[in-house]
DOFI-92663 format. One line per field, with one value per residue (C-alpha): x, y, z; residue number from 1. Coordinates in Angstrom, 2 decimals. Example, Ala and Ser with C-alpha at 12.3 -4.5 7.8 and 13.67 -1.06 7.14 Angstrom:
x = 12.30,13.67
y = -4.50,-1.06
z = 7.80,7.14
nr = 1,2
This chain:
x = -33.06,-36.41,-37.53,-41.44,-43.36,-46.18,-48.79,-51.60,-52.12,-55.41,-56.00,-58.19,-58.49,-59.36,-57.91,-58.48,-55.77,-56.57,-57.14,-55.95,-52.44,-52.00,-52.56,-52.79,-50.72,-51.77,-48.94,-48.08,-45.45,-47.05,-45.74,-47.57,-51.28,-51.13,-54.48,-57.28,-60.90,-64.00,-65.23,-62.76,-59.90,-57.10,-54.67,-56.85,-57.57,-53.86,-50.56,-48.22,-48.01,-46.96,-44.26,-42.56,-45.00,-47.75,-50.13,-52.12,-53.75,-57.67,-60.31,-63.71,-65.40,-63.35,-65.07,-63.43,-66.79,-69.85,-72.37,-69.68,-69.21,-67.59,-64.56,-65.06,-61.79,-60.14,-58.86,-61.79,-63.23,-62.54,-58.64,-58.59,-56.83,-56.64,-53.62,-54.25,-51.84,-51.93,-55.23,-56.13,-53.34,-54.57,-53.42,-55.14,-54.51,-54.18,-57.25,-57.31,-58.29,-54.70,-51.16,-51.26,-47.83,-44.35,-43.04,-39.11,-37.88,-34.14,-31.26,-30.92,-34.39,-35.52,-38.66,-40.22,-43.42,-44.53,-46.97,-49.69,-50.74,-47.44,-47.26,-44.58,-44.44,-42.39,-42.60,-43.43,-45.14,-44.65,-47.21,-45.42,-44.79,-42.50,-43.03,-40.98,-38.70,-37.75,-36.10,-33.86,-34.36,-32.63,-33.98,-34.42,-37.12,-37.32,-38.26,-39.58,-36.41,-34.54,-32.79,-33.01,-32.91,-31.54,-32.52,-30.96,-31.34,-34.93,-36.02,-39.32,-40.65,-42.27,-45.97,-46.26,-45.81,-43.38,-43.83,-40.54,-42.46,-45.71,-48.69,-51.13,-53.63,-53.70,-55.66,-57.26,-56.44,-54.68,-55.60,-53.75,-53.26,-53.00,-56.05,-58.00,-58.23,-58.52,-56.72,-57.44,-54.61,-55.25,-53.26,-51.97,-51.23,-49.81,-49.09,-46.58,-45.65,-42.12,-41.66,-39.11,-38.39,-38.00,-34.93,-35.62,-34.17,-36.27,-39.53,-40.55,-40.04,-42.59,-42.04,-42.66,-41.70,-39.69,-37.87,-36.95,-33.86,-33.80,-30.43,-30.61,-29.78,-32.08,-35.42,-37.50,-39.77,-40.61,-44.17,-44.71,-48.38,-49.09,-47.57,-48.97,-47.54,-47.64,-48.22,-45.90,-48.93,-48.45,-47.79,-45.67,-44.76,-41.16,-39.46,-37.15,-38.62,-36.41,-36.41,-32.78,-32.79,-35.43,-35.33,-37.64,-40.04,-38.72,-38.06,-35.92,-36.81,-35.14,-36.43,-35.51,-37.10,-39.80,-38.68,-41.23,-40.25,-43.62,-43.73,-45.31,-43.27,-44.21,-47.05,-46.40,-48.66,-47.83,-50.41,-50.80,-50.42,-50.22,-53.38,-53.48,-54.52,-57.34,-56.88,-58.95,-56.72,-55.32,-51.56,-49.82,-47.23,-45.40,-41.75,-40.22,-39.35,-35.71,-35.95,-35.02,-35.36,-37.46,-37.70,-41.17,-41.32,-43.80,-44.23,-45.13,-42.31,-43.44,-46.21,-46.02,-46.28,-45.87,-44.90,-46.43,-45.45,-47.13,-46.26,-48.24,-47.90,-50.17,-52.94,-55.55,-53.09,-51.96,-50.26,-51.05,-49.39,-46.02,-45.16,-44.96,-41.89,-43.13,-41.23,-41.45,-39.96,-37.39,-36.49,-33.51,-33.30,-30.10,-30.18,-27.01,-27.14,-25.21,-26.03,-25.10,-23.58,-24.26,-22.01,-22.61,-23.11,-25.39,-25.41,-26.00,-26.45,-25.98,-22.38,-21.72,-19.89,-19.51,-16.30,-18.95,-21.64,-23.35,-22.44,-24.00,-24.01,-26.47,-25.35,-27.36,-27.60,-26.00,-27.97,-29.82,-29.56,-31.14,-34.10,-34.89,-34.12,-36.06,-34.70,-35.92,-34.54,-35.20,-33.35,-33.57,-32.67,-30.80,-30.08,-31.61,-31.61,-34.79,-36.22,-36.04,-32.37,-31.87,-30.31,-29.75,-28.82,-28.44,-25.63,-24.73,-21.23,-20.96,-22.48,-21.27,-25.05,-26.96,-30.63,-31.36,-32.30,-31.51,-34.23,-34.94,-36.90,-39.97,-40.52,-39.09,-38.94,-36.82,-38.05,-37.80,-38.47,-39.21,-38.13,-39.11,-38.50,-38.89,-38.54,-34.93,-32.84,-29.53,-28.49,-30.10,-28.28,-25.91,-25.09,-22.85,-21.99,-23.59,-22.29,-24.41,-23.88,-26.15,-24.94,-26.19,-26.08,-27.37,-27.65,-27.17,-24.41,-20.73,-18.65,-17.74,-19.28,-21.32,-24.47,-24.82,-27.74,-29.20,-28.21,-29.65,-31.05,-29.24,-31.14,-33.31,-31.68,-32.62,-31.85,-34.20,-33.44,-35.80,-34.05,-34.78,-33.16,-30.52,-31.58,-28.17,-29.05,-28.21,-31.27,-30.24,-26.89,-24.69,-22.89,-26.00,-26.18,-23.70,-23.97,-22.15,-20.61,-19.23,-18.46,-21.72,-22.24,-25.84,-27.01,-26.42,-27.12,-27.96,-27.89,-28.78,-30.10,-33.73,-36.33,-35.90,-39.17,-37.86,-34.82,-34.24,-31.41,-30.54,-28.06,-25.57,-27.99,-30.52,-32.75,-34.37,-33.64,-34.84,-37.12,-38.48,-40.40,-42.21,-39.21,-39.98,-36.41,-33.10,-31.55,-32.75,-31.17,-31.59,-30.89,-28.94,-28.31,-29.07,-28.01,-25.11,-21.77,-20.94,-21.85,-25.32,-26.74,-28.82,-31.58,-32.49,-35.80,-36.97,-39.56,-37.01,-35.72,-33.78,-30.06,-28.12,-25.06,-22.86,-22.22,-20.54,-21.69,-19.11
y = 98.81,98.79,95.08,94.51,91.21,90.60,89.38,88.69,89.15,90.36,90.49,92.83,92.10,94.40,94.03,97.70,100.14,104.10,104.96,108.39,106.81,106.83,109.58,109.53,112.24,114.63,114.27,116.62,115.48,112.49,112.45,109.69,108.31,104.59,103.74,103.13,104.40,105.36,105.02,104.49,102.60,102.11,104.17,107.20,107.06,106.76,108.42,105.55,101.91,100.86,98.58,97.76,95.28,97.77,97.22,99.35,99.19,99.75,100.87,99.23,101.74,101.08,99.90,100.13,101.02,102.60,100.18,97.72,95.32,96.59,94.60,92.01,93.44,96.49,99.50,101.02,103.97,106.37,105.54,104.50,101.44,99.66,97.89,94.15,93.69,96.67,97.64,101.49,102.06,103.05,104.78,107.45,107.13,110.29,110.65,108.31,110.88,112.64,111.72,109.06,107.51,108.81,106.59,105.99,104.16,104.60,104.41,107.93,108.96,111.38,112.54,114.12,114.23,117.10,116.91,119.44,118.03,118.07,115.89,114.66,110.93,107.88,106.12,106.78,103.94,103.94,102.18,101.07,98.58,98.06,96.75,94.52,93.49,94.84,98.10,99.55,103.06,105.65,108.78,111.84,112.65,116.41,118.29,121.68,122.89,122.26,119.07,115.69,111.99,109.75,106.27,103.82,100.45,100.15,97.30,97.40,93.95,93.27,93.74,89.96,87.16,88.69,88.25,90.14,93.36,93.12,93.24,95.89,94.82,92.27,90.40,93.65,92.89,94.70,95.68,95.65,99.22,97.72,95.22,96.63,92.79,92.60,90.22,88.78,86.23,85.02,86.86,89.32,92.19,93.39,96.51,96.58,98.78,99.75,100.85,103.86,104.48,108.20,108.59,109.69,112.96,113.73,112.66,115.95,117.57,118.27,116.06,118.06,115.64,112.72,112.22,109.11,108.22,104.90,103.39,100.08,99.84,96.87,97.44,97.40,100.31,101.96,103.27,105.11,105.65,107.15,107.68,107.41,108.06,106.79,110.02,110.75,112.38,114.50,111.77,109.07,105.76,104.53,102.59,99.74,97.60,94.56,91.55,91.40,88.57,85.73,83.03,80.39,82.70,86.22,88.54,91.98,94.52,97.88,100.31,103.78,106.71,108.56,111.58,113.51,112.88,111.88,113.98,110.97,108.31,104.99,102.32,98.92,95.70,92.11,90.00,86.31,86.22,89.40,90.98,94.69,96.00,98.24,101.85,101.98,99.18,99.83,98.57,97.20,99.68,102.92,103.65,107.18,109.03,108.50,104.60,102.53,98.83,96.54,93.20,91.41,88.04,85.42,84.24,80.69,78.63,78.01,80.63,83.22,86.80,90.37,93.35,96.80,100.40,103.69,107.14,109.02,112.93,114.02,112.98,113.22,112.27,108.77,107.95,104.71,101.45,100.79,97.84,95.11,92.90,89.19,86.36,83.18,82.51,79.82,80.64,82.74,83.96,85.19,86.75,86.63,90.30,89.36,87.77,84.17,82.95,79.68,76.97,75.30,71.27,69.18,66.16,67.77,65.42,65.71,65.01,68.07,70.88,74.42,76.67,79.93,78.97,81.50,81.26,82.53,81.60,81.34,82.45,79.99,81.60,80.01,77.19,76.51,73.83,73.70,71.26,72.02,74.23,76.18,78.10,80.56,82.30,83.42,82.49,84.93,83.96,86.44,86.33,83.37,81.13,79.28,78.79,74.77,74.99,76.09,73.75,74.03,72.51,73.57,72.33,72.65,72.78,72.69,69.31,68.15,67.17,68.36,67.93,64.48,65.70,68.55,71.21,72.32,75.32,75.12,76.67,76.91,80.71,83.34,84.84,84.52,81.41,81.38,78.40,77.80,74.60,73.95,70.97,70.39,68.26,68.92,70.94,69.17,69.47,72.21,74.98,78.14,79.63,77.20,77.65,76.99,77.25,77.13,75.66,76.76,75.41,75.68,73.36,75.95,78.19,78.92,76.61,78.78,80.41,83.57,85.32,85.65,83.00,82.09,83.71,83.59,87.29,89.39,89.75,86.84,83.81,83.12,80.41,80.29,77.90,76.60,76.32,74.86,75.06,72.28,69.96,69.36,69.60,67.08,65.01,65.04,65.44,65.09,62.05,60.30,57.79,55.31,53.67,50.15,48.56,51.73,50.81,48.44,45.64,44.39,45.46,48.75,48.95,52.38,52.68,55.63,56.45,57.69,55.48,55.56,56.48,56.38,55.90,57.36,56.71,59.25,58.94,61.71,63.15,63.93,61.08,58.87,55.11,53.64,54.34,52.39,53.27,51.88,51.09,52.57,51.01,52.50,50.28,49.44,47.89,48.76,46.20,47.58,44.60,45.41,49.00,50.09,50.78,54.50,57.19,57.66,60.01,58.18,60.59,59.34,60.59,60.76,62.62,65.37,65.88,64.51,63.70,62.98,60.49,59.59,55.94,54.23,50.99,48.53
z = 68.07,69.63,70.36,70.84,71.53,69.49,71.38,68.82,64.99,63.96,60.24,58.70,55.20,52.18,48.49,47.66,47.24,47.49,43.85,44.70,45.23,41.25,38.66,34.90,33.55,30.63,28.14,25.00,22.64,20.82,17.38,15.69,15.25,15.13,16.49,13.82,14.90,13.66,10.25,7.12,5.99,8.75,6.51,6.67,10.37,11.32,10.03,10.26,11.29,14.92,13.28,10.06,9.17,8.34,11.35,13.52,16.85,16.71,18.87,19.40,17.35,14.16,11.07,7.48,5.80,6.75,8.48,8.75,11.59,14.71,15.93,18.53,20.49,20.59,22.86,24.64,22.99,26.20,26.01,29.59,30.17,33.87,34.72,35.02,37.97,40.10,41.58,41.20,38.23,35.08,31.66,29.72,26.06,23.86,21.65,18.80,16.24,16.78,17.41,20.18,20.31,20.86,18.11,17.76,14.92,14.25,16.67,18.29,17.59,20.37,21.75,24.75,26.71,28.79,31.66,31.95,35.38,37.42,40.64,43.23,42.83,43.99,40.65,37.12,35.02,31.07,28.84,26.06,23.42,20.31,16.90,14.52,17.82,20.93,21.62,24.21,25.20,27.59,28.97,31.42,33.79,34.21,37.62,37.98,39.76,36.52,38.04,36.21,36.62,33.92,33.20,30.68,29.41,29.34,27.15,25.51,24.41,21.07,21.20,20.57,23.00,25.61,29.23,30.15,31.40,33.25,30.50,31.03,28.42,26.08,23.27,21.75,18.29,15.23,11.88,8.70,7.14,3.42,3.76,6.76,7.91,11.66,13.46,16.87,18.00,21.62,24.10,21.69,20.96,24.29,26.04,28.75,31.90,32.25,35.97,36.97,40.75,41.52,43.74,47.23,46.93,43.82,45.21,46.82,43.50,40.96,37.58,34.54,31.97,30.53,27.31,25.61,23.18,21.15,21.90,20.19,16.36,15.62,13.40,16.50,16.71,20.23,20.92,24.21,24.78,28.18,31.55,35.00,38.40,42.21,44.03,46.91,49.16,52.30,54.37,52.58,54.04,54.81,51.95,51.43,54.06,54.55,56.77,57.58,60.19,60.32,63.13,63.50,65.82,65.27,62.64,62.52,60.00,58.80,56.50,54.89,56.63,54.61,52.53,54.54,58.28,60.19,63.38,65.40,63.96,62.09,62.76,62.01,61.53,60.79,58.80,58.04,54.17,51.87,52.97,53.19,56.40,56.68,56.83,60.29,61.59,65.26,64.81,67.86,68.19,67.18,66.40,67.04,63.72,64.01,64.45,61.42,62.80,65.01,66.25,66.47,68.28,69.04,65.28,64.35,62.40,58.96,58.63,55.81,57.36,55.82,57.49,56.83,57.97,57.55,58.69,61.58,60.55,63.19,65.43,62.44,59.52,58.76,55.57,53.32,54.10,52.78,50.08,52.62,53.21,53.34,54.93,56.71,60.13,59.82,56.14,55.11,51.63,49.65,46.07,43.54,42.02,38.85,35.39,35.31,31.95,30.32,29.11,25.80,26.31,24.34,26.71,30.10,33.25,36.88,36.61,34.38,35.63,34.33,35.02,35.25,37.69,39.71,43.51,46.85,50.43,53.16,56.80,59.17,62.49,65.38,66.83,63.59,60.96,57.45,56.65,53.11,50.30,47.70,44.59,41.88,39.03,35.51,32.29,29.32,25.77,23.35,19.78,18.31,21.41,22.63,26.09,25.34,25.05,28.83,31.44,34.98,38.37,41.90,43.98,47.61,47.80,51.41,51.47,48.15,47.20,44.22,42.71,41.70,37.88,35.37,34.95,31.47,29.69,27.82,24.32,20.81,20.96,22.46,25.75,29.44,31.34,34.96,37.29,40.73,42.87,46.52,49.09,47.75,50.28,49.24,52.47,55.22,58.57,57.15,59.51,59.53,56.09,53.52,49.82,46.82,43.06,40.12,36.97,33.74,30.21,26.76,23.94,21.15,20.56,20.80,23.05,26.14,28.90,27.61,27.59,24.11,23.65,27.33,30.45,34.34,34.60,37.04,40.57,39.93,41.30,44.79,47.27,50.28,53.07,55.69,59.26,62.53,65.83,66.40,68.97,70.49,74.31,76.99,75.86,72.24,71.54,68.31,69.87,70.87,68.16,67.10,63.56,62.95,61.36,58.97,56.23,56.02,53.79,54.31,57.86,59.84,63.45,65.18,68.70,71.00,74.22,73.22,70.92,67.32,65.63,61.91,59.73,56.45,53.80,51.28,48.24,47.49,45.09,47.84,46.67,49.07,48.51,51.81,54.71,57.57,60.52,63.65,65.74,68.96,70.25,71.23,68.91,65.49,62.20,58.40,55.45,52.91,50.85,47.18,47.48,45.07,46.64,47.56,50.31,51.81,54.35,57.24,59.01,62.33,63.64,67.41,68.95,69.84,66.29,63.29,63.19,60.13,59.87,56.86,56.03,53.34,51.68,50.51
nr = 1,2,3,4,5,6,7,8,9,10,11,12,13,14,15,16,17,18,19,20,21,22,23,24,25,26,27,28,29,30,31,32,33,34,35,36,37,38,39,40,41,42,43,44,45,46,47,48,49,50,51,52,53,54,55,56,57,58,59,60,61,62,63,64,65,66,67,68,69,70,71,72,73,74,75,76,77,78,79,80,81,82,83,84,85,86,87,88,89,90,91,92,93,94,95,96,97,98,99,100,101,102,103,104,105,106,107,108,109,110,111,112,113,114,115,116,117,118,119,120,121,122,123,124,125,126,127,128,129,130,131,132,133,134,135,136,137,138,139,140,141,142,143,144,145,146,147,148,149,150,151,152,153,154,155,156,157,158,159,160,161,162,163,164,165,166,167,168,169,170,171,172,173,174,175,176,177,178,179,180,181,182,183,184,185,186,187,188,189,190,191,192,193,194,195,196,197,198,199,200,201,202,203,204,205,206,207,208,209,210,211,212,213,214,215,216,217,218,219,220,221,222,223,224,225,226,227,228,229,230,231,232,233,234,235,236,237,238,239,240,241,242,243,244,245,246,247,248,249,250,251,252,253,254,255,256,257,258,259,260,261,262,263,264,265,266,267,268,269,270,271,272,273,274,275,276,277,278,279,280,281,282,283,284,285,286,287,288,289,290,291,292,293,294,295,296,297,298,299,300,301,302,303,304,305,306,307,308,309,310,311,312,313,314,315,316,317,318,319,320,321,322,323,324,325,326,327,328,329,330,331,332,333,334,335,336,337,338,339,340,341,342,343,344,345,346,347,348,349,350,351,352,353,354,355,356,357,358,359,360,361,362,363,364,365,366,367,368,369,370,371,372,373,374,375,376,377,378,379,380,381,382,383,384,385,386,387,388,389,390,391,392,393,394,395,396,397,398,399,400,401,402,403,404,405,406,407,408,409,410,411,412,413,414,415,416,417,418,419,420,421,422,423,424,425,426,427,428,429,430,431,432,433,434,435,436,437,438,439,440,441,442,443,444,445,446,447,448,449,450,451,452,453,454,455,456,457,458,459,460,461,462,463,464,465,466,467,468,469,470,471,472,473,474,475,476,477,478,479,480,481,482,483,484,485,486,487,488,489,490,491,492,493,494,495,496,497,498,499,500,501,502,503,504,505,506,507,508,509,510,511,512,513,514,515,516,517,518,519,520,521,522,523,524,525,526,527,528,529,530,531,532,533,534,535,536,537,538,539,540,541,542,543,544,545,546,547,548,549,550,551,552,553,554
């Protein structure tokens, strides 16, 4: 492993990605005209509805009668749709006057798209939506050497309301085939992007086509409108950049070598924040072609950084920057890869338990301790469950502390609700292997643990801890402070061999119940009269750090 010192970080900001990184693919094989355009009733300029409720999409040049008003919203006449979230990525719809959707209505319906401009790519992007409910698709990518790559369980959301997939374009309206009435609901309809990563062993091959099969039995109707690709290029970057070890001032990264080995190796760069380096930037170092890890030092604790790499294929050819891995020195994140079922409970509170929690643990490096916790996850409804019926609670099993309140979902509809919380003080001072669990409930459905109504989506629950170096030195040791009496009635005395700046008392839910500062003395007292009986955590702060002590209130 190569280890380098990062002497300085120069940020050259640009938001532009190379447009040539992406390619719209020219497809044949569409089987349905579902987009109304030009002059005339929708039923005459289309062949079939996009759904089972007799609706079509429409373009901005559609009008039901000659001389009639044009719609306020619609798909662009050119058929070129820019992705709302990936700069440089676009999709080319087929002409509106012919079949422009691969429409799959019934279970086991099959369709195939063939590409006339074949490419080698790292990713395929499918522009799709379903009507009358979501659908599940499987399929196969075909390559010029007659090899294939299968995919399965591709869930395409209904064209209204969903955020389960990235939304490429929305709010462009729809038209009723029977009445020619145009509707313009805010934010709807929607076309979504489904991403397929090309396996490394297939990235140097030429993609010739892709086929789809509807695998779900529900009434949803799948519509595939376009396919685009992220090109491999002649000097592709390494992939799967990962920060495998992050301390308070350094980080170690690993990566998967590029499928096209660069003759001169890989350049790396670190930015403050997620700012794409300019192509012309001079990176601080170069790793050999066979190297797969590196350590960067000299970082600032608590600052958000991103690590980038690119291949150097010759003295005059450098590839594009990789997708970055972003990190914060002093933070460690762990993700649970599995679905977490929910338990039925109508009256959830912080004392509620569940026999089916999600669990994970964080390994805190030796010499460090946790100062705060953050968590994020997504809960998905199924069947007729609602997002507002979701309940959840984060617990640190190592300390026995939990969040002070239950978190609930919002929305009287099905869908996915995203959760994110930070500055959670339930593991402060914990070291070594620290265990957490996520308890998840629902207030509707059967009375056992299952995923039939609500679940925490696999791979979305992450716990991120912020750590700091333990200040257990000869000047600040674990035995430095004494607390007496313990148990305490009304007054607790804290004594040590350095001045105390502040004392804070927390209950076992992590809630701050008492704070006092301004001591500046080696002995200080805290009045605990009026507090309920029970266990508490006392944090003692000095200029050299913070130490925690457990106390029992009579």
